[in-house]
PLY file of the C-alpha trace (Angstrom):
ply
format ascii 1.0
element vertex 191
property float x
property float y
property float z
element edge 190
property int vertex1
property int vertex2
end_header
-9.62 2.78 5.36
-11.86 5.39 3.70
-9.30 6.06 0.98
-8.85 2.36 0.24
-12.57 1.68 0.01
-13.13 4.91 -1.93
-10.40 4.05 -4.42
-11.92 0.61 -4.94
-15.41 2.02 -5.48
-14.23 4.73 -7.85
-12.09 2.28 -9.81
-15.07 -0.06 -10.22
-17.45 2.78 -11.10
-15.08 4.16 -13.73
-14.82 0.91 -15.73
-16.23 0.79 -19.23
-18.89 -1.73 -20.20
-16.22 -4.08 -21.58
-14.39 -4.09 -18.21
-11.51 -1.88 -19.31
-10.68 1.54 -17.97
-11.20 4.60 -20.22
-7.93 6.03 -18.91
-4.45 4.78 -18.20
-4.58 3.22 -14.75
-0.93 4.23 -14.30
-2.02 7.88 -13.96
-4.20 7.37 -10.87
-1.46 6.21 -8.44
0.87 8.91 -9.79
-1.79 11.55 -9.17
-2.40 10.21 -5.66
1.33 10.37 -4.89
1.52 13.93 -6.25
-1.36 14.93 -3.95
0.38 13.29 -0.99
3.59 15.13 -1.90
1.73 18.46 -1.98
0.02 17.70 1.33
3.36 16.87 2.99
4.85 20.04 1.53
2.05 22.15 3.02
2.34 20.39 6.41
6.11 20.95 6.42
5.64 24.62 5.57
3.09 24.99 8.39
5.45 23.38 10.89
8.28 25.70 9.79
6.03 28.77 10.07
5.04 27.68 13.57
8.70 27.65 14.49
9.11 23.92 14.92
12.68 22.96 14.30
13.16 19.89 12.21
16.07 18.63 10.24
15.82 18.96 6.48
18.87 17.01 5.43
19.32 16.09 1.81
21.78 13.35 1.05
21.57 11.69 -2.39
22.09 8.17 -0.97
19.38 8.68 1.66
17.05 10.17 -0.95
17.66 7.19 -3.25
16.89 4.79 -0.39
13.25 5.92 -0.56
12.99 4.61 -4.13
12.58 0.97 -3.05
9.51 1.42 -0.82
8.11 3.86 -3.38
8.46 1.16 -6.06
6.76 -1.37 -3.78
3.82 0.98 -3.20
3.68 1.79 -6.92
3.35 -1.92 -7.77
0.74 -2.43 -5.05
-1.33 0.59 -6.07
-1.34 -0.46 -9.73
-2.31 -4.05 -8.89
-5.61 -2.76 -7.50
-6.99 -1.99 -10.97
-6.09 -5.39 -12.37
-7.36 -7.30 -9.33
-10.69 -5.47 -9.54
-10.86 -6.24 -13.26
-10.04 -9.93 -12.71
-11.83 -10.68 -9.44
-14.26 -7.83 -8.77
-14.31 -5.09 -6.13
-15.75 -7.17 -3.28
-13.10 -9.85 -3.70
-10.41 -7.19 -3.88
-11.54 -5.67 -0.57
-11.56 -9.06 1.13
-8.25 -10.30 -0.26
-6.63 -6.91 0.33
-6.51 -7.91 4.01
-3.82 -10.44 3.12
-1.28 -7.63 3.10
-1.57 -7.64 6.90
-0.19 -11.19 6.90
2.53 -10.29 4.40
3.54 -7.33 6.55
3.65 -9.51 9.67
5.86 -12.10 7.97
8.19 -9.45 6.54
8.47 -7.66 9.87
9.56 -10.94 11.41
12.04 -11.74 8.66
13.54 -8.30 7.93
13.12 -6.39 11.19
13.38 -9.30 13.61
10.14 -8.24 15.25
8.53 -11.11 17.09
4.79 -11.57 17.06
3.01 -13.24 19.94
1.27 -16.57 19.52
-2.08 -14.74 19.70
-1.03 -12.37 16.90
0.00 -15.30 14.67
-3.36 -16.98 15.37
-5.15 -13.76 14.44
-3.19 -13.53 11.17
-4.00 -17.17 10.41
-7.69 -16.54 11.01
-7.54 -13.51 8.73
-6.08 -15.61 5.91
-8.52 -18.47 6.46
-11.44 -16.05 6.60
-10.37 -14.43 3.35
-9.98 -17.84 1.71
-13.35 -19.13 2.94
-15.19 -16.11 1.58
-13.90 -17.00 -1.88
-15.00 -20.65 -1.83
-18.67 -20.11 -2.57
-19.88 -17.91 -5.41
-22.25 -15.10 -4.53
-25.38 -13.99 -6.32
-25.40 -14.56 -10.06
-21.71 -15.32 -10.36
-20.63 -12.22 -8.44
-17.36 -13.87 -7.44
-14.99 -14.36 -10.34
-12.22 -16.93 -10.37
-8.97 -16.13 -12.09
-5.51 -17.58 -11.56
-4.02 -14.30 -12.79
-6.15 -12.41 -10.26
-4.92 -14.71 -7.49
-1.31 -14.11 -8.47
-1.95 -10.37 -8.45
-3.44 -10.62 -4.96
-0.23 -12.24 -3.70
1.95 -9.68 -5.54
-0.17 -6.85 -4.11
0.04 -8.22 -0.57
3.79 -8.71 -0.59
4.54 -5.45 -2.44
2.48 -3.50 0.08
4.01 -5.40 3.01
7.53 -4.84 1.70
6.83 -1.14 1.18
5.58 -0.78 4.74
8.46 -2.70 6.31
11.14 -0.90 4.30
9.52 2.48 5.09
9.50 1.63 8.79
13.14 0.65 8.65
13.99 3.92 6.88
12.01 6.05 9.31
13.48 4.37 12.39
17.09 4.30 11.26
19.77 5.90 13.37
21.57 7.85 10.66
22.13 11.59 10.54
18.76 12.06 8.80
16.76 10.26 11.50
15.89 13.60 13.11
14.46 14.95 9.85
10.85 16.05 9.76
8.42 13.23 9.00
6.86 15.51 6.38
10.27 15.92 4.69
10.80 12.15 4.74
7.32 11.62 3.29
8.06 14.15 0.55
11.11 12.12 -0.43
9.06 8.92 -0.48
6.23 10.45 -2.53
8.67 12.03 -4.97
0 1
1 2
2 3
3 4
4 5
5 6
6 7
7 8
8 9
9 10
10 11
11 12
12 13
13 14
14 15
15 16
16 17
17 18
18 19
19 20
20 21
21 22
22 23
23 24
24 25
25 26
26 27
27 28
28 29
29 30
30 31
31 32
32 33
33 34
34 35
35 36
36 37
37 38
38 39
39 40
40 41
41 42
42 43
43 44
44 45
45 46
46 47
47 48
48 49
49 50
50 51
51 52
52 53
53 54
54 55
55 56
56 57
57 58
58 59
59 60
60 61
61 62
62 63
63 64
64 65
65 66
66 67
67 68
68 69
69 70
70 71
71 72
72 73
73 74
74 75
75 76
76 77
77 78
78 79
79 80
80 81
81 82
82 83
83 84
84 85
85 86
86 87
87 88
88 89
89 90
90 91
91 92
92 93
93 94
94 95
95 96
96 97
97 98
98 99
99 100
100 101
101 102
102 103
103 104
104 105
105 106
106 107
107 108
108 109
109 110
110 111
111 112
112 113
113 114
114 115
115 116
116 117
117 118
118 119
119 120
120 121
121 122
122 123
123 124
124 125
125 126
126 127
127 128
128 129
129 130
130 131
131 132
132 133
133 134
134 135
135 136
136 137
137 138
138 139
139 140
140 141
141 142
142 143
143 144
144 145
145 146
146 147
147 148
148 149
149 150
150 151
151 152
152 153
153 154
154 155
155 156
156 157
157 158
158 159
159 160
160 161
161 162
162 163
163 164
164 165
165 166
166 167
167 168
168 169
169 170
170 171
171 172
172 173
173 174
174 175
175 176
176 177
177 178
178 179
179 180
180 181
181 182
182 183
183 184
184 185
185 186
186 187
187 188
188 189
189 190
């Protein structure tokens, strides 16, 4: 939560007066992934030094399987900058909750995980709440309306949901690499 809100605030604060970014927004998600990779590397090294035995299997096909969720997260992380530019940071934070619905739908479709009636009602309320907040403009036109921004919100929600569902499927698989260290698996994803 803190990282998501912090990223939104820093992205908004770093915009130029004309609404553009004085840097290539592509660099920020890549830098974040590199930091996550380094963190996972350090955590793996610590667990090895402590004598914890984990598998560290490297199979090219398994390694390549992490490319799809990584691509999904890459798309989602880059959408943030454009959504903030089109709709504003407050709207981004509110509509960012829609990825919970996308994840729920994808878990049902791709993993066969059933949600209870109460969980579906909660997801419906989340979507309706997010939609209602966008109906009335705030102070001095604070809420922006943009069809492109709306499309990006949907792309962001489903890219993030797909990344999460595919990652879960990869981490819970029953192949020979299922006993690998979570830090090793994260390193492959972040790479």
